[in-house]
C-alpha positions in Angstrom: 0.1 24.0 -11.5 2.5 25.7 -13.8 3.3 29.4 -13.5 5.5 30.9 -16.1 7.3 27.7 -16.9 8.0 26.7 -13.2 6.1 24.2 -11.1 4.5 25.6 -7.9 5.1 23.5 -4.8 1.9 22.0 -3.5 2.9 22.7 0.2 3.9 26.1 1.4 6.8 25.2 3.7 8.2 28.7 4.1 6.3 29.2 7.3 8.1 26.2 8.8 11.7 27.3 8.1 13.7 27.6 11.3 11.0 25.7 13.2 10.9 22.2 14.6 9.2 19.7 12.3 8.3 16.0 12.3 8.5 14.2 9.0 6.9 10.8 8.6 8.5 8.6 5.9 7.4 5.5 4.2 8.5 2.3 6.0 7.5 3.6 9.4 10.5 6.0 9.9 10.1 9.4 11.5 12.6 12.2 11.5 12.4 15.3 13.7 14.6 18.4 13.4 14.7 22.1 12.5 13.7 22.8 8.9 16.5 24.8 7.3 15.5 24.6 3.6 13.6 22.7 0.9 13.1 22.7 -2.9 10.2 22.3 -5.2 10.7 18.5 -5.2 10.2 18.6 -1.4 13.8 17.6 -0.6 14.2 18.8 2.9 17.3 20.1 4.8 17.0 19.4 8.6 19.4 20.6 11.3 19.8 18.6 14.5 17.8 15.8 13.0 16.9 12.6 14.9 15.5 9.5 13.2 13.0 7.2 14.9 12.3 3.7 13.6 9.1 1.9 14.7 9.6 -1.9 15.0 6.5 -4.0 14.8 3.0 -2.8 15.4 3.6 -1.1 18.8 1.5 2.0 19.4 
């Protein structure tokens, strides 16, 4: 959706700023941390982030 020449972000992440989030990435990685910022391309800034890597098909 385009509003006055700018693209609107599909997700409204403003309500998650300064709160704990868990981000699932392609390749099985997961990152948890405190969301400090983001942009319209969904680049995220996390504070106190921890990365988790799943090896194999363990559940």
